[in-house]
C-alpha positions as CSV (number, residue, x, y, z in Angstrom):
1,M,0.0,0.0,0.0
2,M,1.1,3.5,-0.7
3,E,1.4,5.0,2.8
4,K,3.3,8.0,4.1
5,S,6.3,7.1,6.1
6,S,7.0,8.7,9.5
7,L,8.2,12.3,9.4
8,N,11.8,12.7,10.3
9,G,14.5,15.3,10.0
10,T,16.1,14.0,6.9
11,E,12.9,13.9,4.7
12,D,12.7,15.9,1.6
13,R,10.0,18.5,1.1
14,S,8.8,19.9,-2.2
15,W,7.6,23.4,-1.6
16,L,4.6,24.3,-3.8
17,G,5.6,26.8,-6.4
18,E,3.2,29.6,-7.4
19,G,3.0,28.2,-11.0
20,Q,2.5,24.6,-10.0
21,S,-0.7,22.7,-9.9
22,E,-3.0,23.6,-7.0
23,T,-3.3,19.9,-5.9
24,Q,0.4,19.2,-5.5
25,L,0.1,19.5,-1.8
26,T,1.1,16.2,-0.4
27,T,4.2,14.0,-0.9
28,I,4.2,10.7,-2.8
29,P,6.1,7.5,-2.3
30,G,9.2,7.1,-4.4
31,A,10.4,3.9,-6.0
32,D,11.4,2.5,-2.7
33,G,8.2,3.4,-1.0
34,A,9.8,6.3,0.9
35,E,8.6,9.8,0.7
36,T,10.3,12.3,-1.5
37,N,10.5,15.5,0.6
38,D,13.0,18.3,1.0
39,D,15.3,18.5,3.9
40,D,13.6,21.8,4.7
41,R,10.5,20.2,6.2
42,P,11.0,20.3,10.0
43,A,9.8,17.7,12.4
44,W,9.3,17.3,16.1
45,D,12.3,15.8,17.9
46,S,10.0,14.0,20.3
47,K,6.4,13.5,21.2
48,I,6.8,15.6,24.3
49,Q,7.8,18.6,22.2
50,Y,4.7,18.3,20.2
51,V,2.4,17.9,23.2
52,L,4.0,20.9,24.9
53,A,3.6,23.0,21.8
54,Q,-0.1,22.1,21.5
55,V,-0.7,22.6,25.2
56,G,1.3,25.8,25.2
57,F,-0.8,27.2,22.3
58,S,-4.2,26.2,23.6
59,V,-3.4,27.2,27.3
60,G,-3.0,30.9,27.3
61,L,-4.0,34.1,29.1
62,G,-7.7,33.3,28.6
63,N,-7.4,30.3,30.9
64,V,-6.1,32.6,33.7
65,W,-8.5,35.5,33.4
66,R,-11.3,34.8,30.9
67,F,-12.4,31.4,32.2
68,P,-12.4,32.4,35.9
69,Y,-14.3,35.5,35.1
70,L,-17.0,33.6,33.2
71,C,-17.3,31.2,36.2
72,H,-17.5,34.1,38.5
73,Q,-20.3,35.8,36.5
74,N,-22.2,32.7,35.4
75,G,-23.0,30.5,38.3
76,G,-19.6,29.0,39.3
77,G,-19.9,25.2,39.2
78,A,-23.0,25.3,36.9
79,F,-20.9,27.1,34.3
80,M,-18.2,24.5,34.6
81,L,-20.7,21.6,34.0
82,L,-22.0,23.5,30.9
83,Y,-18.5,24.1,29.7
84,V,-17.6,20.4,30.0
85,F,-20.7,19.4,28.1
86,L,-20.0,21.7,25.2
87,L,-16.3,20.7,25.3
88,L,-17.2,17.0,24.8
89,I,-19.8,17.4,22.0
90,V,-18.3,20.4,20.1
91,G,-14.7,21.1,21.2
92,V,-13.1,17.7,21.2
93,P,-14.6,16.6,17.8
94,L,-13.6,19.8,16.0
95,F,-10.1,19.7,17.6
96,F,-9.7,16.1,16.5
97,M,-10.8,17.0,13.0
98,E,-8.1,19.7,12.7
99,L,-5.4,17.4,14.1
100,A,-6.3,14.6,11.8
101,A,-6.5,16.9,8.7
102,G,-3.1,18.4,9.4
103,Q,-1.5,15.1,10.1
104,S,-2.8,13.3,7.1
105,I,-2.2,16.0,4.5
106,R,0.9,17.4,6.3
107,Q,0.3,20.9,5.2
108,G,-0.6,24.2,6.8
109,S,-4.2,25.5,6.9
110,I,-4.1,26.8,3.3
111,G,-2.8,23.5,1.9
112,V,-5.2,21.3,3.8
113,W,-8.4,22.9,2.6
114,K,-7.0,23.5,-0.9
115,H,-6.2,19.7,-1.0
116,I,-9.9,18.9,-0.3
117,S,-10.9,21.3,-3.1
118,P,-9.2,24.3,-4.6
119,K,-12.4,26.2,-4.2
120,L,-11.8,26.0,-0.4
121,A,-8.3,27.5,-0.3
122,G,-9.8,30.8,1.0
123,I,-10.5,29.1,4.4
124,G,-6.8,28.8,5.0
125,Y,-6.1,32.5,4.0
126,S,-8.9,33.6,6.4
127,S,-7.2,31.6,9.2
128,C,-3.9,33.4,8.4
129,M,-5.6,36.8,8.5
130,V,-7.2,36.1,11.9
131,C,-3.9,34.8,13.3
132,F,-2.3,38.0,12.2
133,Y,-5.0,40.1,13.9
134,V,-4.6,38.1,17.2
135,A,-0.8,38.3,17.0
136,L,-0.9,42.1,16.7
137,Y,-2.8,42.7,20.0
138,Y,-1.6,39.6,21.9
139,N,1.9,40.8,21.8
140,V,0.8,44.1,23.4
141,I,-0.4,42.1,26.4
142,I,3.1,40.5,26.5
143,A,4.6,44.0,26.4
144,W,2.4,45.0,29.4
145,S,3.6,41.9,31.3
146,L,7.2,42.9,30.5
147,F,6.5,46.4,31.9
148,Y,5.0,45.1,35.1
149,M,7.7,42.5,35.6
150,G,10.4,45.2,35.2
151,N,8.6,47.4,37.8
152,S,8.4,44.4,40.3
153,F,12.1,44.7,41.2
154,Q,11.6,47.4,43.8
155,Y,10.2,47.6,47.3
156,P,7.7,48.8,48.1
157,L,6.0,48.0,44.8
158,P,5.2,51.2,42.8
159,W,1.4,50.4,42.9
160,Q,1.3,49.8,46.6
161,H,0.7,53.4,47.7
162,C,-0.7,56.5,46.0
163,P,1.9,59.0,45.0
164,T,2.0,62.6,46.4
165,D,1.4,65.6,44.2
166,V,4.6,67.7,44.6
167,T,2.8,71.0,44.0
168,T,0.2,70.5,46.8
169,N,2.0,67.9,48.9
170,E,-1.3,65.9,49.0
171,T,-2.2,62.5,47.6
172,V,-2.9,62.7,43.8
173,K,-6.7,63.1,43.5
174,E,-7.2,60.6,40.7
175,C,-5.4,57.9,42.9
176,A,-7.3,58.8,46.1
177,S,-10.6,58.5,44.2
178,S,-9.8,55.1,42.8
179,S,-7.0,52.9,44.2
180,P,-3.2,52.7,43.9
181,T,-3.4,49.7,41.6
182,S,-6.0,51.3,39.3
183,Y,-4.0,54.5,39.2
184,F,-0.8,52.8,38.3
185,W,-2.4,50.8,35.6
186,F,-4.4,53.6,33.9
187,R,-2.0,56.5,34.5
188,K,1.5,55.1,34.8
189,A,1.4,52.0,32.6
190,L,-1.1,53.1,29.9
191,N,-1.3,56.9,30.5
192,I,-4.7,56.4,29.0
193,T,-7.0,59.0,27.3
194,N,-10.6,59.5,28.3
195,S,-12.0,57.9,25.1
196,I,-10.9,56.2,21.8
197,E,-11.5,59.5,20.0
198,E,-8.6,61.1,21.9
199,S,-5.6,59.3,20.4
200,G,-2.8,61.1,22.4
201,E,0.9,60.8,21.7
202,F,2.8,57.5,21.8
203,N,3.6,55.9,25.1
204,G,7.4,55.7,24.9
205,I,7.9,53.0,27.5
206,M,5.2,50.7,26.1
207,T,6.6,51.2,22.6
208,G,10.0,49.9,23.9
209,C,8.3,47.0,25.7
210,L,6.4,46.1,22.5
211,L,9.7,46.1,20.5
212,A,11.2,43.8,23.1
213,A,8.2,41.4,22.9
214,W,8.4,41.2,19.1
215,A,12.2,40.7,19.3
216,I,11.7,37.7,21.7
217,V,9.1,36.1,19.4
218,S,11.4,36.6,16.4
219,L,14.4,35.1,18.1
220,A,12.4,32.1,19.4
221,M,10.9,31.3,16.0
222,I,13.8,32.3,13.7
223,K,14.5,28.6,12.9
224,G,10.9,27.4,12.9
225,I,9.8,24.7,15.3
226,K,13.4,23.6,15.9
227,S,14.0,26.8,17.9
228,S,10.5,27.4,19.3
229,A,10.1,23.8,20.5
230,K,13.2,24.3,22.8
231,V,11.7,27.4,24.3
232,M,8.5,25.5,24.9
233,Y,10.1,23.3,27.4
234,F,10.3,26.3,29.7
235,S,7.4,28.5,28.5
236,S,4.8,25.7,28.6
237,V,5.9,24.1,31.9
238,F,6.8,27.1,34.0
239,P,3.2,28.5,34.3
240,Y,2.1,25.3,35.9
241,V,4.8,25.6,38.5
242,V,3.8,29.1,39.3
243,L,0.1,28.3,39.4
244,F,0.7,25.5,42.0
245,I,2.9,27.8,44.1
246,F,0.2,30.4,44.1
247,L,-2.4,27.9,44.9
248,I,-0.5,26.6,47.9
249,R,0.2,30.1,49.1
250,G,-3.3,31.2,48.4
251,L,-4.9,28.5,50.4
252,M,-3.1,29.8,53.5
253,L,-4.7,33.2,53.2
254,D,-7.7,34.3,55.2
255,G,-10.7,34.2,53.0
256,A,-9.4,31.6,50.6
257,M,-12.1,29.0,51.5
258,E,-14.8,31.5,51.0
259,G,-13.5,32.1,47.5
260,V,-13.4,28.4,46.7
261,T,-16.9,27.9,48.0
262,Y,-18.1,30.8,45.9
263,M,-16.4,29.2,42.9
264,F,-17.9,25.8,43.1
265,Y,-21.4,26.6,44.4
266,P,-23.7,25.8,41.5
267,K,-26.4,28.1,40.3
268,L,-28.3,25.9,37.9
269,E,-30.8,28.6,36.9
270,I,-28.1,30.1,34.6
271,W,-28.7,27.2,32.2
272,G,-31.8,28.9,31.0
273,N,-29.9,32.0,29.9
274,V,-29.0,31.9,26.2
275,Q,-26.1,34.3,26.6
276,V,-24.5,31.9,29.1
277,W,-24.5,29.2,26.5
278,R,-23.0,31.6,24.0
279,Q,-20.2,32.5,26.4
280,A,-19.5,28.9,27.2
281,A,-19.4,27.9,23.6
282,T,-17.2,30.9,22.7
283,Q,-14.8,29.9,25.5
284,V,-14.6,26.3,24.3
285,F,-13.9,27.6,20.9
286,F,-11.1,29.9,21.8
287,A,-9.6,27.7,24.6
288,L,-8.7,25.0,22.0
289,G,-7.5,27.5,19.4
290,L,-9.9,26.2,16.7
291,G,-9.8,27.9,13.3
292,Y,-6.4,29.6,13.8
293,G,-4.6,27.0,11.7
294,S,-2.0,26.6,14.4
295,V,-3.4,23.2,15.5
296,I,-3.2,22.1,11.8
297,A,0.3,23.5,11.4
298,Y,1.7,21.8,14.6
299,S,0.1,18.4,13.7
300,S,1.4,18.6,10.1
301,Y,4.9,18.0,11.5
302,N,3.9,14.7,13.1
303,P,4.6,11.1,11.8
304,V,1.6,10.0,9.8
305,H,0.7,7.1,12.3
306,N,0.8,9.3,15.4
307,N,-2.3,8.8,17.5
308,C,-4.0,12.1,17.0
309,H,-7.2,10.9,18.6
310,R,-5.4,10.4,21.9
311,D,-3.7,13.8,21.5
312,A,-7.1,15.5,21.0
313,L,-8.5,14.0,24.2
314,M,-5.3,14.6,26.2
315,V,-4.8,18.2,25.1
316,S,-8.5,19.1,25.7
317,A,-8.4,17.5,29.2
318,I,-5.1,19.3,30.1
319,N,-6.7,22.6,28.8
320,F,-9.8,22.1,31.0
321,M,-7.8,21.1,34.1
322,T,-5.5,24.2,33.6
323,S,-8.6,26.4,33.5
324,V,-9.9,24.8,36.8
325,L,-6.4,25.2,38.4
326,A,-6.2,28.8,37.3
327,S,-9.8,29.4,38.6
328,L,-8.9,28.0,42.0
329,V,-5.9,30.3,42.2
330,V,-8.0,33.3,41.1
331,F,-10.8,32.6,43.5
332,V,-8.6,32.0,46.6
333,V,-6.9,35.3,45.8
334,L,-10.2,37.1,45.2
335,G,-11.6,35.6,48.4
336,F,-8.6,37.0,50.3
337,R,-9.0,40.4,48.6
338,A,-12.8,40.5,49.3
339,K,-12.3,39.6,53.0
340,N,-9.7,42.3,53.4
341,I,-11.9,44.9,51.8
342,A,-14.9,43.8,54.0
343,L,-12.7,43.9,57.2
344,R,-11.5,47.4,56.3
345,C,-15.1,48.4,55.8
346,V,-16.0,47.0,59.3
347,A,-13.0,48.9,60.8
348,K,-14.0,52.1,59.1
349,N,-17.6,51.9,60.3
350,L,-16.6,51.1,63.8
351,G,-14.4,54.1,63.8
352,L,-17.4,56.3,62.9
353,L,-19.4,54.7,65.6
354,N,-16.6,55.4,68.1
355,L,-16.6,59.0,67.0
356,V,-20.3,59.1,67.8
357,A,-19.7,57.4,71.1
358,S,-17.1,60.0,72.0
359,N,-19.8,62.7,71.7
360,G,-21.8,61.0,74.5
361,S,-24.4,59.2,72.5
362,N,-25.8,56.0,73.9
363,Q,-28.6,54.7,71.7
364,H,-30.6,51.5,72.1
365,W,-29.1,50.3,68.8
366,W,-25.6,50.4,70.2
367,P,-23.5,47.4,69.1
368,W,-23.0,44.6,71.7
369,F,-19.5,43.9,70.6
370,N,-16.3,45.7,71.5
371,M,-16.0,48.7,69.1
372,T,-12.6,49.8,70.4
373,N,-11.0,46.6,68.9
374,P,-12.1,46.2,65.3
375,D,-9.9,43.1,64.9
376,S,-12.0,41.2,67.4
377,V,-15.2,41.9,65.4
378,S,-16.0,39.3,62.7
379,I,-17.9,40.1,59.5
380,P,-20.9,37.9,60.4
381,E,-21.2,39.7,63.8
382,Y,-21.1,43.1,62.2
383,R,-23.6,42.2,59.5
384,E,-26.0,40.7,62.1
385,W,-26.0,43.9,64.0
386,Y,-26.4,46.0,60.8
387,S,-29.3,43.9,59.6
388,H,-31.2,44.9,62.8
389,Y,-30.2,48.5,63.2
390,G,-28.7,49.6,59.9
391,S,-31.7,51.8,59.1
392,M,-31.3,53.7,62.3
393,V,-27.6,54.7,62.1
394,G,-27.7,57.0,59.2
395,P,-26.2,56.8,55.7
396,K,-22.5,57.1,56.8
397,I,-22.6,53.6,58.4
398,T,-22.7,51.0,55.6
399,D,-23.1,47.3,55.2
400,C,-19.9,45.2,54.8
401,S,-20.6,42.2,52.6
402,L,-17.9,39.7,51.6
403,E,-20.3,38.3,49.0
404,E,-20.9,41.7,47.4
405,E,-17.1,42.2,47.1
406,M,-16.8,38.8,45.4
407,N,-19.6,39.7,43.0
408,K,-17.7,42.7,41.8
409,G,-16.0,40.7,39.0
410,V,-12.9,42.0,37.3
411,E,-12.6,40.9,33.7
412,G,-9.6,40.3,31.5
413,T,-6.7,42.7,31.9
414,G,-8.3,44.3,35.0
415,L,-8.1,40.9,36.8
416,A,-4.3,40.6,36.1
417,F,-3.1,44.2,36.3
418,I,-5.5,45.6,39.0
419,A,-7.0,42.9,41.2
420,F,-3.9,40.5,41.3
421,T,-1.4,43.4,41.7
422,E,-3.5,44.7,44.7
423,V,-3.4,41.3,46.4
424,M,0.3,40.8,45.8
425,A,1.1,44.1,47.4
426,L,-0.3,42.6,50.6
427,F,1.9,39.6,50.5
428,P,5.2,39.5,52.5
429,A,8.1,39.7,50.1
430,S,5.7,41.2,47.6
431,P,8.3,41.9,44.9
432,F,9.1,38.2,44.6
433,W,5.4,37.2,44.2
434,S,4.8,40.0,41.7
435,T,7.9,39.0,39.6
436,L,6.8,35.4,39.7
437,F,3.2,36.2,38.6
438,F,4.2,38.4,35.6
439,L,6.9,36.0,34.5
440,M,4.1,33.4,34.4
441,L,1.9,35.7,32.3
442,L,4.9,36.4,30.0
443,N,5.4,32.6,29.4
444,L,1.7,31.9,28.9
445,G,1.5,34.7,26.4
446,L,4.7,33.6,24.5
447,S,3.7,30.0,24.2
448,T,0.4,31.0,22.7
449,M,2.1,33.6,20.5
450,F,4.4,30.9,19.1
451,G,1.4,28.9,18.0
452,T,-0.3,31.9,16.5
453,M,2.8,32.8,14.5
454,Q,3.1,29.2,13.3
455,G,-0.5,29.5,12.0
456,I,0.7,32.3,9.8
457,L,4.2,31.1,8.7
458,T,3.6,27.4,8.0
459,P,0.8,27.8,5.5
460,L,2.7,30.5,3.6
461,M,5.9,28.5,3.5
462,D,4.0,25.4,2.4
463,N,2.3,27.2,-0.5
464,F,4.9,29.6,-1.8
465,S,8.3,28.3,-2.8
466,L,10.0,31.6,-2.4
467,L,8.9,32.1,1.2
468,G,9.7,28.5,1.9
469,R,13.3,29.0,0.9
470,H,13.7,32.1,3.0
471,R,12.2,31.0,6.4
472,T,14.4,33.3,8.5
473,L,13.7,36.4,6.4
474,L,9.9,35.7,6.4
475,T,9.9,35.3,10.2
476,V,11.9,38.5,10.8
477,S,9.8,40.4,8.3
478,S,6.5,39.2,9.8
479,C,7.6,40.3,13.3
480,A,8.8,43.7,12.0
481,L,5.5,44.3,10.2
482,G,3.7,43.2,13.4
483,F,5.6,45.7,15.4
484,V,5.0,48.6,13.0
485,I,1.2,48.0,12.9
486,G,1.3,47.3,16.6
487,L,2.3,51.0,17.2
488,L,-1.5,51.6,17.0
489,F,-1.8,50.0,20.4
490,T,1.0,52.0,22.0
491,Q,-0.8,55.3,21.7
492,R,-2.4,56.6,24.9
493,S,-5.7,55.3,23.5
494,G,-4.1,52.0,22.5
495,N,-5.9,50.0,25.2
496,Y,-9.3,50.8,23.5
497,F,-8.0,49.4,20.2
498,V,-6.8,46.2,22.0
499,A,-10.3,45.8,23.4
500,M,-11.7,46.3,19.9
501,F,-9.5,43.7,18.3
502,D,-10.1,41.2,21.1
503,D,-13.8,41.6,21.0
504,Y,-14.5,41.8,17.3
505,S,-11.5,41.0,15.0
506,A,-11.3,37.3,15.8
507,T,-14.6,36.1,17.1
508,L,-16.9,36.3,14.1
509,P,-14.2,35.5,11.4
510,L,-13.0,32.4,13.4
511,V,-16.5,31.1,13.8
512,I,-17.1,31.5,10.1
513,V,-13.8,29.7,9.3
514,V,-14.7,26.8,11.6
515,I,-18.1,26.5,10.0
516,F,-16.6,26.2,6.5
517,E,-14.0,23.8,7.9
518,T,-16.7,21.5,9.2
519,I,-18.7,21.8,6.0
520,S,-15.6,20.9,4.0
521,V,-14.9,17.7,5.9
522,A,-18.4,16.6,6.7
523,W,-20.3,17.5,3.4
524,V,-17.7,18.2,0.7
525,Y,-15.1,15.6,1.4
526,G,-17.4,13.3,3.3
527,T,-17.2,12.0,6.9
528,D,-17.0,8.3,5.8
529,R,-14.0,9.1,3.5
530,F,-12.4,11.1,6.3
531,L,-12.9,8.3,8.8
532,D,-11.4,6.0,6.3
533,D,-8.3,8.2,6.1
534,I,-8.0,8.3,9.9
535,E,-8.4,4.5,10.0
536,V,-5.4,4.1,7.8
537,M,-3.4,6.5,10.0
538,L,-4.4,5.1,13.4
539,K,-4.8,1.5,12.3
540,W,-8.2,1.5,14.0
541,R,-11.5,3.3,13.2
542,P,-12.7,6.1,15.5
543,P,-16.2,5.7,16.9
544,V,-19.0,6.4,14.4
545,V,-20.4,9.1,16.7
546,Y,-17.8,11.5,15.3
547,K,-19.6,11.2,11.9
548,Y,-22.8,12.6,13.3
549,L,-21.1,15.1,15.6
550,W,-19.2,16.6,12.6
551,K,-22.2,16.5,10.2
552,Y,-24.9,17.8,12.5
553,V,-24.1,18.7,16.1
554,C,-20.9,20.7,15.7
555,L,-22.2,22.4,12.5
556,L,-25.5,23.5,14.1
557,A,-23.7,24.6,17.3
558,M,-21.3,26.8,15.3
559,I,-24.1,28.3,13.2
560,S,-26.1,29.0,16.4
561,L,-23.0,30.6,18.0
562,L,-22.5,32.8,14.9
563,A,-26.2,33.8,14.9
564,A,-26.2,34.6,18.6
565,S,-23.0,36.7,18.3
566,L,-24.3,38.6,15.3
567,L,-27.7,39.3,17.0
568,R,-25.9,40.5,20.2
569,M,-23.7,42.7,18.2
570,V,-26.6,44.2,16.2
571,F,-29.1,44.7,19.1
572,K,-26.7,45.6,21.9
573,G,-24.3,47.6,19.8
574,P,-20.6,47.6,20.1
575,T,-19.4,49.3,23.2
576,Y,-16.1,49.7,25.1
577,T,-15.1,50.5,28.7
578,A,-13.2,53.8,29.0
579,W,-11.4,55.4,32.0
580,N,-12.5,58.9,32.9
581,Q,-9.6,60.8,34.5
582,S,-11.7,63.5,36.2
583,T,-14.1,61.0,38.0
584,A,-11.3,58.3,38.3
585,S,-13.8,55.6,37.3
586,E,-14.7,53.4,34.4
587,M,-17.6,54.1,32.1
588,T,-19.2,52.3,29.1
589,L,-19.1,54.3,25.8
590,E,-20.4,53.6,22.3
591,Y,-17.9,53.4,19.5
592,P,-17.9,56.5,17.2
593,G,-18.8,56.0,13.5
594,W,-15.2,55.6,12.2
595,A,-14.5,52.9,14.9
596,L,-17.7,51.0,13.9
597,A,-16.5,51.2,10.3
598,M,-13.1,49.8,11.4
599,I,-14.8,46.9,13.2
600,V,-16.8,46.0,10.1
601,M,-13.7,46.3,8.0
602,L,-11.7,43.9,10.3
603,I,-14.5,41.3,10.1
604,V,-15.0,41.6,6.4
605,V,-11.3,41.5,5.5
606,A,-10.8,38.4,7.6
607,S,-13.9,36.6,6.1
608,L,-13.5,37.7,2.5
609,P,-10.9,35.2,1.4
610,V,-13.5,32.4,1.7
611,P,-15.9,33.6,-1.1
612,I,-13.0,35.1,-3.1
613,G,-11.2,31.8,-3.2
614,Y,-14.4,30.0,-4.3
615,I,-15.1,32.5,-7.1
616,H,-11.5,32.6,-8.2
617,S,-11.4,28.8,-8.5
618,R,-14.6,28.7,-10.5
619,L,-13.5,31.4,-12.9
620,K,-10.1,29.7,-13.3
621,N,-11.8,26.4,-14.1
622,R,-14.1,27.9,-16.6
623,R,-11.3,29.9,-18.3
624,V,-9.1,26.7,-18.7
625,R,-12.0,24.7,-20.0
626,N,-12.8,27.3,-22.6
627,A,-9.1,27.7,-23.7
628,P,-8.2,25.8,-26.9
629,S,-6.2,22.7,-26.2
630,Q,-2.7,22.6,-27.4
631,E,-1.1,19.9,-29.6
632,G,-4.3,18.0,-30.1
633,G,-5.5,18.1,-26.6
634,G,-2.3,18.1,-24.6
635,Q,-2.3,17.6,-20.9
636,E,-4.1,20.2,-18.8
637,M,-2.0,21.3,-15.9
638,H,-4.6,23.5,-14.2
639,R,-6.4,20.8,-12.2
640,E,-5.4,17.2,-11.7
641,L,-8.4,14.8,-11.5
642,Y,-8.3,11.5,-9.8
643,T,-10.5,8.4,-10.1
644,K,-10.7,5.3,-8.0
645,C,-8.8,2.3,-9.3
646,S,-10.1,-1.2,-9.1
647,S,-8.3,-3.6,-6.8
648,T,-6.6,-5.2,-9.8
649,D,-5.1,-1.8,-10.8
650,Q,-3.6,-1.2,-7.4
651,L,0.2,-1.0,-7.2
652,D,2.2,-2.3,-4.4
653,S,4.3,0.5,-2.8
654,N,7.4,-1.6,-3.2
655,T,7.0,-1.8,-7.0
656,H,5.4,1.6,-7.6
657,R,7.3,3.4,-10.3
658,V,7.4,7.2,-10.4
659,P,7.1,8.5,-14.0
660,S,10.2,10.3,-15.2
661,E,10.2,13.8,-16.5
662,E,11.3,12.4,-19.9
663,E,7.9,10.7,-20.2
664,G,6.3,14.1,-20.0
665,V,4.6,13.4,-16.7
666,H,5.4,15.1,-13.4
667,P,5.4,13.1,-10.2
668,R,1.9,13.2,-8.7
669,P,0.9,13.7,-5.1
670,A,-1.1,11.0,-3.3
671,F,-3.7,11.9,-0.8
672,L,-3.7,9.6,2.2
673,L,-5.3,6.4,1.1
674,M,-8.9,5.9,2.0
675,G,-9.0,2.3,3.3
676,S,-8.4,0.0,0.4
677,E,-9.2,2.7,-2.3
678,H,-6.4,4.1,-4.4
679,Y,-6.4,6.9,-7.0
680,R,-4.8,7.3,-10.3
681,L,-4.6,10.4,-12.5
682,L,-7.0,10.6,-15.4
683,P,-5.5,11.1,-18.8
684,Q,-6.4,14.3,-20.7
685,Q,-8.9,12.6,-23.0
686,E,-10.9,11.4,-20.0
687,E,-11.1,14.8,-18.2
688,E,-14.2,16.1,-19.8
689,E,-16.0,12.9,-19.3
690,E,-15.1,12.8,-15.6
691,E,-15.7,16.5,-14.8
692,D,-19.2,15.9,-13.5
693,E,-18.2,12.9,-11.5
694,E,-15.4,14.8,-9.8
695,E,-17.6,17.7,-8.9
696,Q,-20.2,15.3,-7.6
697,D,-17.5,13.5,-5.5
698,T,-16.3,16.7,-3.9
699,G,-19.7,18.2,-3.5
700,L,-18.7,21.4,-5.3
């Protein structure tokens, strides 16, 4: 049988030239049954490298601040159960599909979908566009982490206390009205404007940090997976070490168990909320990195008989357990923070009551506990007294609820750069904990960034011979271009553009990409044929349930997610959270007209390659069919058609002969064999007769 041999470092690789046939995307066996590839095609040195790369890409900053926030806002344990359900019926099947497609065809995202049908090549280009969008703003977050890590090497931490205004010798008003951590984030780190319409000048320090971030990415990827895989050993493992250290330290804090209880207490009524389902599905979608092309790129460097089904289950499980681990860390820290705030509230109110007592007041509602020692008064004791007499003591005396403080969720960057920094300032040896935390964020961001860049570079090198021959130049040029465009995010209004890209540039285009990926495999190529391919790779057939999940469940789920996201965008309207310097508070603003146009442009530009690729392929086919044949109907090189051979026509791989160039026939690619079915190239005289059969076979 003609099967692909295991990928190794000495294999040859034929990079697809721009003028070559669109279907020359996979390697073929030579006369000895071995693949004829270039030495340029890289390979993983070991299975552990590959697993670390996939885990490093899928486990990112979203696991640390997005998943805990969603649990916090949507019913704790109930949201986790919903997430696991959607992960099993949607996430794992789609992740397995991308792994299998990349491993069997051994190309990047462009080559994989072009291989199924040239009309689908646009799917891969859309994936590359979205990867580029994400890389642009994701590296800005890495730059922020570098800035905070650099500021962690001082004691006390610069965000621990409010600064003093040198002109008035008083605390800066903006800081006094908010908090030291909020002030440092919005004023010192970002020096943010009041809205997206006020661009402001460039933030010099952040521009330097962004340059450093792109330099790190460029150096780590300059030799492809050979260099990035070595970095993965540290960048993928180190965050787990830090998370466990923080968990152990956090469980020792006062208020930690209240945070854990809040996290796991299930509120099942949230299952009736459509938006919670949308958020859970979106988190599953982004947690596994579906649609980026990075999963396909990484798996394309695997040996063909690698057990990608086991990889899909393993990486998905590791991703979920990482999210749970990160949520535990976040909730024990938030529980500690909430209890500290509530205790300070009690002490403040007791101080006011003592002030009243010093004036000789002795009312019947007077507290029964010792007001002169606030440390001896527990939060439940104070709240019990307040529930009875709170209405009699006047507006200055307030309730102090730990639950209310826990309910004040902090999302995304605010969780990392405001809430966590506030807590770490309370730790003994706070610079150590701060440095450790931001080094963890840096490594989480870099491991995801490597996968994102691989989703851009691998498809381009696979499909354009010039780029394939100049890997280093392509990598450095891509990073340089990313830095130049990324200057948009280092303006004083840059944080608003980061939020815009995060909310809108990737979500809808990625969902559209995955919908077309699923249609390509389930309805164009065919689930039975795809399962046949996987059976040849794995030497066993995956459960038939995948057939129905791909054809119906996953497709309907993704279409529903797209519809829900579009409806929410239309009816709610795109908004962003701005920081108002005068009031020292956040407020929700609507995007101006030009920003809305920018959002639409980002979505359209990322989605447009799909229809353009389809139309281009149709026009090209029609033009070639209408062109007069040369030399009495010579061989057409535009599109190579294949037909199934009977079993008597099958050639053993050991005796298979590759036609020589003198015979006027170029070596042909072979798609991974579908069970016992093999394919042979139709001669020119049969093309027109088989055109309809081929289109029926591919569904296009």
